Biotite code that builds the C-alpha atoms (Angstrom):
import biotite.structure as struc

atoms = struc.array([
    struc.Atom([0.017, -0.061, -0.235], chain_id="A", res_id=1, res_name="MET", atom_name="CA", element="C"),
    struc.Atom([0.947, 3.277, -0.952], chain_id="A", res_id=2, res_name="LYS", atom_name="CA", element="C"),
    struc.Atom([-0.054, 6.957, -1.060], chain_id="A", res_id=3, res_name="VAL", atom_name="CA", element="C"),
    struc.Atom([-2.522, 7.226, -3.892], chain_id="A", res_id=4, res_name="GLY", atom_name="CA", element="C"),
    struc.Atom([-3.633, 4.063, -3.811], chain_id="A", res_id=5, res_name="ASP", atom_name="CA", element="C"),
    struc.Atom([-7.767, 3.613, -4.128], chain_id="A", res_id=6, res_name="ILE", atom_name="CA", element="C"),
    struc.Atom([-8.842, 1.264, -0.490], chain_id="A", res_id=7, res_name="VAL", atom_name="CA", element="C"),
    struc.Atom([-11.497, 0.180, 1.076], chain_id="A", res_id=8, res_name="ARG", atom_name="CA", element="C"),
    struc.Atom([-12.212, -0.570, 4.452], chain_id="A", res_id=9, res_name="GLN", atom_name="CA", element="C"),
    struc.Atom([-12.000, -4.255, 4.780], chain_id="A", res_id=10, res_name="GLY", atom_name="CA", element="C"),
    struc.Atom([-13.190, -7.019, 7.288], chain_id="A", res_id=11, res_name="ASP", atom_name="CA", element="C"),
    struc.Atom([-9.295, -8.422, 8.194], chain_id="A", res_id=12, res_name="THR", atom_name="CA", element="C"),
    struc.Atom([-9.503, -6.757, 11.884], chain_id="A", res_id=13, res_name="LEU", atom_name="CA", element="C"),
    struc.Atom([-13.233, -6.398, 12.446], chain_id="A", res_id=14, res_name="VAL", atom_name="CA", element="C"),
    struc.Atom([-16.042, -8.384, 11.140], chain_id="A", res_id=15, res_name="LYS", atom_name="CA", element="C"),
    struc.Atom([-19.662, -7.055, 12.299], chain_id="A", res_id=16, res_name="MET", atom_name="CA", element="C"),
    struc.Atom([-22.027, -9.888, 12.547], chain_id="A", res_id=17, res_name="LYS", atom_name="CA", element="C"),
    struc.Atom([-24.928, -9.527, 10.195], chain_id="A", res_id=18, res_name="GLY", atom_name="CA", element="C"),
    struc.Atom([-23.468, -6.959, 8.085], chain_id="A", res_id=19, res_name="ARG", atom_name="CA", element="C"),
    struc.Atom([-21.197, -6.512, 4.705], chain_id="A", res_id=20, res_name="ALA", atom_name="CA", element="C"),
    struc.Atom([-18.032, -4.649, 4.706], chain_id="A", res_id=21, res_name="PRO", atom_name="CA", element="C"),
    struc.Atom([-18.410, -1.278, 3.453], chain_id="A", res_id=22, res_name="SER", atom_name="CA", element="C"),
    struc.Atom([-18.171, -0.849, -0.205], chain_id="A", res_id=23, res_name="ALA", atom_name="CA", element="C"),
    struc.Atom([-16.946, 3.114, 0.178], chain_id="A", res_id=24, res_name="MET", atom_name="CA", element="C"),
    struc.Atom([-13.809, 4.012, -1.750], chain_id="A", res_id=25, res_name="LEU", atom_name="CA", element="C"),
    struc.Atom([-11.292, 6.128, -0.450], chain_id="A", res_id=26, res_name="GLY", atom_name="CA", element="C"),
    struc.Atom([-7.448, 7.235, -1.532], chain_id="A", res_id=27, res_name="VAL", atom_name="CA", element="C"),
    struc.Atom([-4.252, 6.838, 0.295], chain_id="A", res_id=28, res_name="VAL", atom_name="CA", element="C"),
    struc.Atom([-3.305, 10.190, 0.965], chain_id="A", res_id=29, res_name="ILE", atom_name="CA", element="C"),
    struc.Atom([-0.826, 9.553, 3.904], chain_id="A", res_id=30, res_name="GLU", atom_name="CA", element="C"),
    struc.Atom([1.057, 7.094, 5.532], chain_id="A", res_id=31, res_name="MET", atom_name="CA", element="C"),
    struc.Atom([3.513, 7.217, 8.197], chain_id="A", res_id=32, res_name="SER", atom_name="CA", element="C"),
    struc.Atom([4.859, 4.831, 10.642], chain_id="A", res_id=33, res_name="ILE", atom_name="CA", element="C"),
    struc.Atom([3.263, 3.111, 13.827], chain_id="A", res_id=34, res_name="ASN", atom_name="CA", element="C"),
    struc.Atom([5.451, 4.993, 16.970], chain_id="A", res_id=35, res_name="ASP", atom_name="CA", element="C"),
    struc.Atom([7.315, 2.012, 18.065], chain_id="A", res_id=36, res_name="ALA", atom_name="CA", element="C"),
    struc.Atom([7.201, 2.975, 21.797], chain_id="A", res_id=37, res_name="ASP", atom_name="CA", element="C"),
    struc.Atom([3.327, 3.292, 21.442], chain_id="A", res_id=38, res_name="ALA", atom_name="CA", element="C"),
    struc.Atom([2.232, 0.106, 20.097], chain_id="A", res_id=39, res_name="ILE", atom_name="CA", element="C"),
    struc.Atom([3.576, -3.069, 21.019], chain_id="A", res_id=40, res_name="PRO", atom_name="CA", element="C"),
    struc.Atom([5.253, -5.491, 18.745], chain_id="A", res_id=41, res_name="LEU", atom_name="CA", element="C"),
    struc.Atom([2.494, -8.032, 18.527], chain_id="A", res_id=42, res_name="LYS", atom_name="CA", element="C"),
    struc.Atom([0.065, -5.563, 17.789], chain_id="A", res_id=43, res_name="TRP", atom_name="CA", element="C"),
    struc.Atom([2.165, -3.558, 15.404], chain_id="A", res_id=44, res_name="ARG", atom_name="CA", element="C"),
    struc.Atom([1.955, -7.398, 13.588], chain_id="A", res_id=45, res_name="LYS", atom_name="CA", element="C"),
    struc.Atom([-1.349, -7.512, 13.518], chain_id="A", res_id=46, res_name="TRP", atom_name="CA", element="C"),
    struc.Atom([-2.538, -4.110, 12.853], chain_id="A", res_id=47, res_name="LEU", atom_name="CA", element="C"),
    struc.Atom([0.656, -3.107, 10.214], chain_id="A", res_id=48, res_name="GLY", atom_name="CA", element="C"),
    struc.Atom([3.515, -1.205, 10.631], chain_id="A", res_id=49, res_name="ALA", atom_name="CA", element="C"),
    struc.Atom([1.890, 2.094, 9.467], chain_id="A", res_id=50, res_name="HIS", atom_name="CA", element="C"),
    struc.Atom([-1.114, 4.402, 10.246], chain_id="A", res_id=51, res_name="VAL", atom_name="CA", element="C"),
    struc.Atom([-3.044, 5.807, 7.093], chain_id="A", res_id=52, res_name="VAL", atom_name="CA", element="C"),
    struc.Atom([-5.242, 8.791, 6.457], chain_id="A", res_id=53, res_name="ALA", atom_name="CA", element="C"),
    struc.Atom([-7.791, 7.682, 3.597], chain_id="A", res_id=54, res_name="VAL", atom_name="CA", element="C"),
    struc.Atom([-9.963, 10.444, 1.889], chain_id="A", res_id=55, res_name="LEU", atom_name="CA", element="C"),
    struc.Atom([-13.356, 9.172, 1.395], chain_id="A", res_id=56, res_name="TRP", atom_name="CA", element="C"),
    struc.Atom([-15.688, 9.414, -1.665], chain_id="A", res_id=57, res_name="ALA", atom_name="CA", element="C"),
    struc.Atom([-17.986, 11.106, 0.767], chain_id="A", res_id=58, res_name="ASN", atom_name="CA", element="C"),
    struc.Atom([-15.461, 14.015, 1.144], chain_id="A", res_id=59, res_name="GLY", atom_name="CA", element="C"),
    struc.Atom([-14.521, 12.658, 4.827], chain_id="A", res_id=60, res_name="LYS", atom_name="CA", element="C"),
    struc.Atom([-10.953, 12.303, 6.165], chain_id="A", res_id=61, res_name="LEU", atom_name="CA", element="C"),
    struc.Atom([-10.114, 9.696, 8.284], chain_id="A", res_id=62, res_name="THR", atom_name="CA", element="C"),
    struc.Atom([-7.100, 9.808, 10.054], chain_id="A", res_id=63, res_name="GLU", atom_name="CA", element="C"),
    struc.Atom([-4.888, 6.953, 11.809], chain_id="A", res_id=64, res_name="ASN", atom_name="CA", element="C"),
    struc.Atom([-6.326, 4.310, 10.356], chain_id="A", res_id=65, res_name="MET", atom_name="CA", element="C"),
    struc.Atom([-4.886, 0.828, 10.792], chain_id="A", res_id=66, res_name="ALA", atom_name="CA", element="C"),
    struc.Atom([-2.812, -0.324, 7.527], chain_id="A", res_id=67, res_name="GLU", atom_name="CA", element="C"),
    struc.Atom([-4.163, -3.870, 7.554], chain_id="A", res_id=68, res_name="HIS", atom_name="CA", element="C"),
    struc.Atom([-7.912, -2.777, 8.210], chain_id="A", res_id=69, res_name="SER", atom_name="CA", element="C"),
    struc.Atom([-7.522, -1.595, 4.554], chain_id="A", res_id=70, res_name="LEU", atom_name="CA", element="C"),
    struc.Atom([-7.594, -3.260, 1.241], chain_id="A", res_id=71, res_name="GLU", atom_name="CA", element="C"),
    struc.Atom([-6.275, -2.046, -1.830], chain_id="A", res_id=72, res_name="VAL", atom_name="CA", element="C"),
    struc.Atom([-8.651, -1.505, -4.873], chain_id="A", res_id=73, res_name="ILE", atom_name="CA", element="C"),
    struc.Atom([-6.284, -0.066, -7.348], chain_id="A", res_id=74, res_name="SER", atom_name="CA", element="C"),
    struc.Atom([-2.522, 0.866, -7.013], chain_id="A", res_id=75, res_name="ASP", atom_name="CA", element="C"),
    struc.Atom([-1.436, 3.994, -8.294], chain_id="A", res_id=76, res_name="SER", atom_name="CA", element="C"),
    struc.Atom([1.745, 2.526, -10.113], chain_id="A", res_id=77, res_name="ASN", atom_name="CA", element="C"),
])
């Protein structure tokens, strides 16, 4: 995953019973490395090494999303 990729929120980390994963698309606008002191290594392996900011198709910005909570639909080559 990199800045410019088109993503949607996947169901890798959270699965809601009786509800399909979101179909809303967004664009990765920023990625930063998780602070090594703030998140234990065990959790970083599960959540991903980066925190991600996504601008969604509805115009809303979500910051600090776990890298592994997103699914890349199209990359920005």
